[in-house]
MIDODREN-94965 format. One record per residue (C-alpha): x, z, y. Coordinates in steps of 0.2 Angstrom, whole numbers, plus 2048, in hexadecimal, padded with zeros to 3 digits. Each point is the difference from the previous one (the first is absolute). Layout:
BEGIN
PT:X:Z:Y
...
# end
This chain:
BEGIN
PT:83F:C23:20C
PT:811:804:807
PT:803:812:805
PT:80F:805:80C
PT:805:812:801
PT:808:807:810
PT:7F7:7F1:808
PT:803:807:812
PT:812:801:7FE
PT:80C:7F2:806
PT:801:7F7:7EF
PT:7EE:803:7FB
PT:7F9:7F8:810
PT:80C:7F1:7FE
PT:7FA:7FD:7EE
PT:7EE:801:805
PT:804:7F3:80E
PT:809:7F5:7F3
PT:7F1:801:7F4
PT:7F3:7FB:80E
PT:80C:7F2:806
PT:800:7F9:7EE
PT:7EE:7FF:7FF
PT:7FB:810:7F7
PT:7EF:805:806
PT:801:810:80A
PT:7F2:808:7F6
PT:80B:7FE:7F0
PT:80E:80A:808
PT:7FF:813:7FF
PT:80B:80B:80C
PT:803:810:7F8
PT:805:80C:80D
PT:803:813:803
PT:7F7:7FF:811
PT:7F1:7F3:800
PT:7FF:801:813
PT:811:7F8:802
PT:7F9:7F1:7F6
PT:7F2:7FD:80C
PT:808:7EF:806
PT:801:7FB:7EE
PT:7ED:805:7FD
PT:7FB:7F5:80F
PT:808:7F1:7F7
PT:7F6:803:7F1
PT:80D:808:7F5
PT:7F9:80E:7F5
PT:807:811:805
PT:801:80E:7F4
PT:807:812:801
PT:80F:802:7F5
PT:80C:80F:803
PT:80E:802:7F3
PT:7FF:812:803
PT:7ED:801:7FC
PT:7FF:7F9:7EE
PT:7ED:800:800
PT:800:7F2:80D
PT:80B:7F3:7F6
PT:7F6:7FB:7F2
PT:7F0:7FC:80B
PT:80B:7F7:80C
PT:808:7F5:7F1
PT:7EF:7FD:7F8
PT:7FC:7ED:7FD
PT:812:7FB:804
PT:808:7F1:7F8
PT:811:802:807
PT:807:810:808
PT:80F:801:80C
PT:807:811:800
PT:80B:803:80F
PT:808:812:800
PT:800:80B:80F
PT:810:803:80A
PT:801:813:7FB
PT:810:802:7F6
PT:7FD:80C:7F2
PT:7ED:7FD:7FF
PT:801:7EE:7FB
PT:800:802:7EE
PT:7F3:80E:7FE
PT:7F5:7F5:80B
PT:803:7F0:7F6
PT:7FD:809:7F0
PT:7EF:805:806
PT:7FC:7EF:806
PT:805:7F8:7EF
PT:7F5:80C:7F7
PT:7F2:7FB:80B
PT:803:7EE:7FD
PT:800:803:7ED
PT:7EF:809:802
PT:7F9:7F2:80B
PT:806:7F3:7F3
PT:80A:7F6:80D
PT:806:7F0:7F7
PT:810:7FE:80A
PT:80B:80C:80B
PT:80D:7FA:80C
PT:80C:80D:806
PT:80A:7FF:810
PT:811:806:7F9
PT:812:7FF:806
PT:80D:7F1:7FC
PT:80A:804:7F1
PT:7F5:80F:7FC
PT:805:800:7ED
PT:813:802:804
PT:801:807:812
PT:80A:80F:804
PT:7F6:803:810
PT:7F9:811:801
PT:7F0:7F8:808
PT:7FE:7F5:7F0
PT:7FE:80F:7F4
PT:7ED:801:804
PT:7FE:7EE:7FE
PT:808:800:7EF
PT:7F4:80E:7FB
PT:7F1:7F7:806
PT:805:7F0:7F7
PT:803:80A:7F0
PT:7EF:808:802
PT:7F7:7EF:803
PT:809:7F9:7F0
PT:7FA:80F:7F6
PT:7EE:7FE:806
PT:7FD:7F0:7F7
PT:7FA:7F7:80F
PT:806:7EE:803
PT:80B:801:80F
PT:80C:7F7:80C
PT:80E:809:809
PT:803:7F9:812
PT:812:807:803
PT:801:7FF:812
PT:811:7FD:809
PT:804:80B:80E
PT:7F6:7FC:80F
PT:80A:7F6:80C
PT:7F7:808:80E
PT:808:811:7FC
PT:811:7F9:804
PT:7FA:7F8:810
PT:7FB:80F:80A
PT:7F0:805:7F8
PT:806:812:7FE
PT:803:801:813
PT:813:7FF:7FF
PT:801:7EE:808
PT:800:805:812
PT:80D:80E:7FF
PT:80B:7F4:7F5
PT:800:7F2:80D
PT:803:80D:80E
PT:80F:807:7F6
PT:807:7F0:7F9
PT:800:808:7EF
PT:7F5:800:7F1
PT:805:80C:7F2
PT:7FC:802:7ED
PT:809:802:7EF
PT:7FC:7EF:7F9
PT:812:7F9:801
PT:800:7ED:7FC
PT:7F1:802:7F4
PT:7F3:7F2:800
PT:7EE:803:804
PT:7F3:7F4:7F9
PT:7F4:805:80E
PT:7EF:7F9:801
PT:7F4:800:80F
PT:7EF:809:7FC
PT:7F6:7F0:803
PT:80A:7F8:7F2
PT:7FD:80E:7F4
PT:7EE:801:805
PT:7FE:7ED:7FD
PT:808:802:7EE
PT:7F4:80E:7FC
PT:7F1:7F5:805
PT:807:7F2:7F5
PT:801:80C:7F1
PT:7EF:807:804
PT:7F8:7EF:801
PT:809:7F7:7F4
PT:800:7FF:7EC
PT:813:803:7FD
PT:807:80A:7F2
PT:7FC:812:7FE
PT:80B:80F:7FA
PT:80E:7F9:80B
PT:80A:806:80E
PT:805:7F5:810
PT:810:804:809
PT:7FB:7FB:812
PT:80F:7FE:80C
PT:804:7F4:80D
PT:811:7F9:806
PT:80D:80D:7FF
PT:809:807:80F
PT:80C:80E:804
PT:7FE:80E:80D
PT:80E:7F7:809
PT:7F5:7F0:800
PT:7F2:80A:808
PT:80B:807:80E
PT:808:7EE:803
PT:7EE:7F8:801
PT:7FA:80D:80D
PT:810:7FE:80A
PT:7FE:7ED:800
PT:7EE:800:805
PT:800:80E:80D
PT:811:7FB:808
PT:805:813:7FE
PT:80F:805:7F6
PT:7FB:809:7F0
PT:80B:804:7F1
PT:7FC:808:7EF
PT:80A:80F:7FD
PT:801:807:7EE
PT:800:813:7FD
PT:803:80A:7F1
PT:7EF:805:7F9
PT:802:813:804
PT:806:7FB:812
PT:7F1:7F5:802
PT:7F4:80D:7FA
PT:808:80D:80C
PT:7FE:7F4:80E
PT:7ED:7FE:7FC
PT:7FE:813:800
PT:809:801:811
PT:7F3:7F3:807
PT:7F2:80C:7FA
PT:7FC:7F9:7EF
PT:7FC:80E:7F4
PT:80E:803:7F3
PT:7F7:7FB:7F0
PT:7F9:7F0:808
PT:811:7FC:807
PT:808:802:7EF
PT:7F3:7F4:7F9
PT:803:7F3:80E
PT:812:801:7FE
PT:7FE:7FD:7ED
PT:7F5:7F2:803
PT:80D:7F8:80B
PT:80E:804:7F4
PT:7F6:7F7:7F3
PT:803:7F0:808
PT:813:801:7FC
PT:7FB:804:7EE
PT:7F6:7EF:7FF
PT:7EF:809:7FE
PT:7F8:7F5:80E
PT:806:7EF:7FA
PT:7F8:7F4:7F4
PT:804:7EE:7FC
PT:7EE:7FD:7FA
PT:7F6:7F2:809
PT:7EF:808:7FB
PT:7FB:803:812
PT:803:7EE:805
PT:7F7:7F9:7F1
PT:7F1:80B:802
PT:7FD:7FC:813
PT:805:7EE:7FE
PT:80C:800:80E
PT:811:807:806
PT:800:813:804
PT:800:804:812
PT:812:800:807
PT:808:80F:807
PT:802:7F7:811
PT:7ED:7FE:802
PT:7FE:813:7FD
PT:80D:804:80D
PT:7F8:7F5:80C
PT:7EF:809:7FE
PT:808:811:801
PT:809:7FC:811
PT:7F0:7F9:807
PT:7F7:811:7FB
PT:80D:80A:80A
# end
């Protein structure tokens, strides 16, 4: 049995879709979710839906019972990810889960990114638990750089895309590719106690702007800002200051190389080239 936590999130749903597509019977897939009502469509397809709330520890061990392979997808709540993952790992130990796969960050072991700190702690916790593990160190979602944060329309209107990444390279990966990689690990018999660095073909923020300009026919250039100025600009747009500082650090991390990897792990796991930036841009423009 394969259990996916945060199964109604964007990545979780894609992983379940990949598992079903690969031939895993729906009855052998568990969608472990905070709100089972949101997983009604999965239940209709025959997927087992179990209540599993990271903030309600008593729900986790029963949700993990009978699991052969467990994919832990952390929540998006900064500052709570590690405590939640620690609780989930303890439940996995109690449920005698034979393998834990953890959705981490690319270069988690060496990253200077503030957002990576909790992933480092979670990876250490899993190692210390004694559970066999696989770390899926996901590259930055390419979709985030292509308007998923709601900044595409204003950028196209103003002709300016801003950030603090300089000419740094991003080994971005589309969510469906990362979901396919996770499904490959969960259905395969590859090595354990290992980490995969999952990045696609590298691009810069200049490349992103140029691709949007080429496909939309509208002028769009990337303007690099000092990290402090970028954070202040975000605050001026109504972003709360602590979150603006975090977003600016995330962008500045591009210039430090934190989002780049030369690894071909992603392509090897999914058995094909990663989705190109151009494809994600095309989808983003269609969605406007």
